[in-house]
C-alpha positions in Angstrom: 0.0 -0.3 0.0 1.0 3.4 -0.8 1.6 6.1 2.1 0.0 9.4 1.7 3.7 10.9 2.4 4.9 9.1 -0.8 1.6 9.8 -3.3 2.3 14.0 -2.4 6.1 13.5 -2.9 5.0 12.0 -6.3 2.7 14.6 -7.1 6.1 16.8 -6.3 7.8 15.3 -8.5 4.8 15.3 -11.6 4.2 18.6 -11.0 7.4 19.7 -11.1 8.2 18.3 -14.4 5.2 19.1 -15.8 4.3 22.8 -14.9 7.9 24.0 -13.3 6.6 24.1 -9.8 9.2 24.2 -7.2 8.4 21.3 -4.5 8.4 23.5 -1.6 5.2 25.1 -3.2 3.1 21.8 -3.6 2.0 21.2 -0.2 -1.6 19.2 1.2 -3.0 22.8 1.4 -1.9 24.2 -1.8 -4.7 24.9 -4.1 -4.1 24.0 -7.4 -5.9 27.0 -9.4 -5.2 29.4 -7.0 -2.0 28.7 -5.4 -0.3 26.6 -8.2 -1.7 28.4 -11.0 -2.9 25.8 -13.2 -5.4 25.6 -15.6 -8.1 23.4 -16.7 -6.0 22.0 -19.5 -2.8 21.8 -16.9 -6.0 19.7 -14.7 -6.4 17.4 -17.5 -2.8 16.9 -18.2 -2.2 16.0 -14.0 -5.3 13.4 -14.8 -3.8 11.7 -17.5 -0.6 10.8 -15.6 -2.3 10.0 -12.4 -4.7 7.3 -14.7 -0.8 5.8 -16.3 0.4 5.7 -12.7 -2.8 4.3 -11.1 -3.9 2.3 -14.0 -7.5 3.4 -13.0 -9.7 5.6 -15.2 -10.4 8.8 -13.6 -14.1 10.0 -14.1 -14.3 13.9 -15.0 -16.6 14.0 -12.4 -14.7 12.5 -9.7 -12.0 15.5 -10.5 -14.3 18.1 -10.6 -14.2 18.4 -6.7 -10.6 18.4 -6.2 -9.2 21.7 -5.5 -6.4 21.7 -3.1 -3.2 19.1 -3.3 -4.6 17.0 -0.5 -7.6 16.7 -2.5 -5.8 15.2 -5.2 -3.7 12.7 -2.8 -7.5 11.5 -1.5 -8.7 10.8 -4.9 -5.3 9.0 -6.1 -5.1 6.9 -2.3 -9.0 5.8 -3.3 -7.6 5.1 -6.7 -4.7 2.3 -5.3 -7.4 1.0 -2.9 -9.5 0.3 -5.5 -7.0 -1.6 -7.5 -5.7 -3.6 -4.3 -8.5 -4.6 -3.5 -9.7 -5.5 -7.3 -6.5 -7.9 -6.8 -7.2 -10.2 -4.3 
């Protein structure tokens, strides 16, 4: 099982690679649009990347409620737990 901290660290890496956001700005409380300056296209790119990593399809309506980095961590954590349960 992947920990919340490792998911957050991976998000820091993705956001740095994809959008040149310094890792210290990527905190659980950071708001994607206001604090990290992401736009809707960036959010789509992030969803695609998360789908590749989790091996799960992310429904657009599930991601619409995501506002903070912590929300993204919750979403990924849920996908990974569904994935793990499916393997058992």
